Structures are given as structure tokens and as C-alpha cells.
Backbone bond lengths (Angstrom), bond angles and torsions (degrees), N, CA, C in turn:
res aa  C-N    CA-C-N  psi(-1)  N-CA   C-N-CA  omega(-1)  CA-C   N-CA-C  phi
1 M - - - 1.512 - - 1.546 110.74 -
2 A 1.410 112.31 126.67 1.424 117.29 -180.00 1.539 112.67 -68.75
3 V 1.291 118.95 147.83 1.477 122.93 172.53 1.444 105.09 -97.99
4 D 1.292 111.13 135.30 1.606 121.85 177.32 1.503 102.40 -74.99
5 K 1.413 114.27 137.98 1.510 118.64 -179.53 1.558 98.99 -136.13
6 V 1.301 113.85 151.27 1.474 126.78 170.74 1.546 105.16 -111.02
7 K 1.313 113.78 131.91 1.501 121.10 176.00 1.493 104.24 -84.53
8 M 1.336 120.59 139.73 1.395 128.52 -179.83 1.554 112.65 -136.02
9 T 1.271 115.63 133.94 1.493 117.31 175.93 1.471 107.44 -102.07
10 L 1.400 113.06 140.86 1.516 118.29 -172.26 1.509 107.47 -138.35
11 E 1.277 117.25 125.84 1.462 121.70 177.04 1.556 105.74 -93.21
12 I 1.336 115.95 131.02 1.509 119.92 179.28 1.590 106.29 -138.75
13 S 1.201 115.21 160.75 1.448 122.80 172.58 1.542 114.35 -65.08
14 P 1.238 124.58 147.62 1.411 124.89 174.27 1.636 109.75 -53.39
15 E 1.291 116.92 -43.37 1.531 118.57 176.87 1.523 112.86 -55.27
16 L 1.361 115.40 -44.12 1.375 117.69 -176.04 1.559 110.01 -72.89
17 N 1.312 114.70 -38.29 1.479 119.62 176.61 1.686 108.00 -59.59
18 R 1.242 116.34 -38.80 1.511 118.92 -179.95 1.557 105.76 -66.78
19 A 1.349 113.03 -46.51 1.524 114.51 -179.00 1.607 112.00 -56.28
20 I 1.374 114.29 -42.93 1.392 117.88 -179.53 1.517 112.81 -67.09
21 E 1.283 115.49 -40.07 1.456 122.75 173.52 1.465 114.90 -58.41
22 Q 1.380 117.81 -44.82 1.470 122.00 173.28 1.521 116.54 -64.05
23 M 1.315 112.83 -36.36 1.518 118.75 173.12 1.526 111.00 -65.38
24 A 1.405 117.03 -46.31 1.376 116.99 178.96 1.503 115.99 -65.16
25 N 1.380 117.43 -37.15 1.475 120.44 169.41 1.375 114.38 -57.07
26 A 1.445 119.09 -47.76 1.487 120.20 -176.23 1.453 113.63 -67.40
27 A 1.431 116.68 -25.60 1.377 119.65 -179.37 1.548 114.29 -98.52
28 S 1.347 115.25 5.14 1.501 122.03 -175.03 1.521 111.04 49.79
29 T 1.275 115.50 54.91 1.569 118.76 -178.24 1.548 103.75 -144.40
30 T 1.397 109.72 -165.29 1.374 116.69 -174.00 1.561 109.07 -106.38
31 K 1.331 116.51 164.27 1.516 121.12 177.84 1.512 104.42 -61.98
32 S 1.349 119.28 -46.22 1.519 125.04 -178.22 1.532 107.93 -51.18
33 E 1.335 118.87 -43.39 1.434 122.30 -173.06 1.443 109.15 -75.37
34 I 1.322 122.87 -28.24 1.553 126.15 173.98 1.411 109.00 -71.57
35 V 1.338 121.81 -37.85 1.430 124.86 172.52 1.485 116.10 -60.00
36 R 1.467 111.05 -47.99 1.454 118.40 -179.32 1.438 112.49 -58.41
37 K 1.464 115.90 -49.89 1.391 123.25 173.08 1.578 117.73 -56.66
38 A 1.303 118.05 -34.86 1.424 124.48 174.00 1.475 112.49 -62.70
39 L 1.345 117.85 -43.71 1.423 127.16 177.39 1.469 108.50 -66.75
40 A 1.317 124.97 -44.41 1.353 129.37 174.74 1.548 113.17 -53.30
41 L 1.292 109.51 -42.09 1.553 119.32 176.63 1.544 110.59 -63.32
42 M 1.328 111.19 -46.02 1.527 114.65 179.84 1.535 110.26 -67.91
43 E 1.335 118.45 -28.81 1.447 116.19 176.34 1.555 111.98 -71.79
44 V 1.308 118.39 -30.26 1.498 123.26 173.11 1.531 106.08 -62.61
45 A 1.434 115.76 -48.09 1.529 116.20 -178.45 1.546 112.20 -59.62
46 F 1.277 112.42 -40.66 1.493 114.33 -176.98 1.522 109.37 -63.28
47 E 1.380 111.51 -46.48 1.597 113.86 -175.23 1.398 105.17 -65.65
48 A 1.316 125.03 -37.11 1.528 126.79 179.21 1.548 108.92 -53.28
49 K 1.348 111.05 -55.93 1.455 124.40 -174.55 1.558 107.38 -54.93
50 A 1.370 115.63 -47.62 1.505 121.71 -173.55 1.524 107.34 -70.91
51 A 1.441 121.24 -23.24 1.458 118.22 175.78 1.602 109.62 -97.08
52 N 1.364 111.95 16.67 1.557 115.70 175.09 1.530 106.27 63.96
53 N 1.353 117.04 41.28 1.487 121.68 172.99 1.464 108.40 -118.86
54 V 1.278 122.28 174.53 1.400 125.66 174.42 1.589 109.86 -122.93
55 L 1.332 115.48 154.12 1.467 126.47 169.68 1.560 107.55 -86.37
56 A 1.333 114.91 134.65 1.485 119.26 179.97 1.449 110.87 -147.50
57 L 1.354 115.09 161.04 1.487 121.64 171.41 1.497 107.33 -105.12
58 V 1.351 114.80 134.34 1.462 119.60 -179.47 1.517 109.72 -122.85
59 R 1.175 118.70 134.09 1.508 126.82 179.58 1.537 105.30 -65.57
60 K 1.348 113.36 119.44 1.478 117.70 -179.30 1.535 117.97 -58.34
61 K 1.421 116.21 -40.06 1.410 113.76 -169.14 1.649 113.91 -77.38
62 D 1.417 111.81 -18.39 1.443 110.31 177.29 1.603 113.48 -138.84
63 D 1.349 116.53 14.17 1.465 118.65 176.73 1.475 115.51 62.27
64 K 1.481 114.45 23.99 1.480 114.69 -177.42 1.595 105.01 -90.89
65 L 1.351 105.27 140.25 1.529 113.36 -178.30 1.602 104.38 -69.03
66 V 1.307 112.92 125.54 1.422 118.04 173.36 1.495 117.84 -91.81
67 T 1.375 114.00 -39.57 1.446 117.59 -178.24 1.502 107.34 -164.03
68 R 1.217 117.52 144.64 1.457 125.16 164.78 1.512 111.53 -91.23
69 I 1.330 117.05 134.34 1.421 116.96 176.78 1.492 107.63 -98.50
70 V 1.483 110.92 123.90 1.419 113.44 -178.21 1.506 106.59 -126.03
71 G 1.345 112.92 167.33 1.486 119.22 -179.12 1.459 112.68 93.66
72 I 1.241 122.42 7.95 1.435 121.56 -176.97 1.546 106.44 -107.28
């Protein structure tokens, strides 16, 4: 079954384009996939905020809070 998609045009700075390209290369994926994953992460952040929670980074080896992500 085919998945419906919508094409979108996005204007970004050359610096942001380079950063997305670097992430895509490092992850062996496409720039589109990097943007999709970034938007999925933003969705998680919005849902956390709506539930009165916060988004944070936790160190894997000892579950220590590294930083809270604010401003999203």
C-alpha cells in the first residue's frame, strides 16, 4: 500500500543546510529523513509540554540527568 506524501519547499540558511547534510551523511540517510526525525522530536517535545513534563537528556550509563531542554 502506498503512503500519501505532501511535497514541501523549505528555505534554510546555507549553514543549516550543511548541518543537515552532515547529519544525513553521519546517519547514512537523506536530508529529508533528518528533517522528518527532527519534526518527530519536536512533536515529542510539544506533547511533553502539554502533559506538564519536560524533555531532557539522560546519560545512558548511569541515568544521570545531563540537561533539560527548554524553550521548545
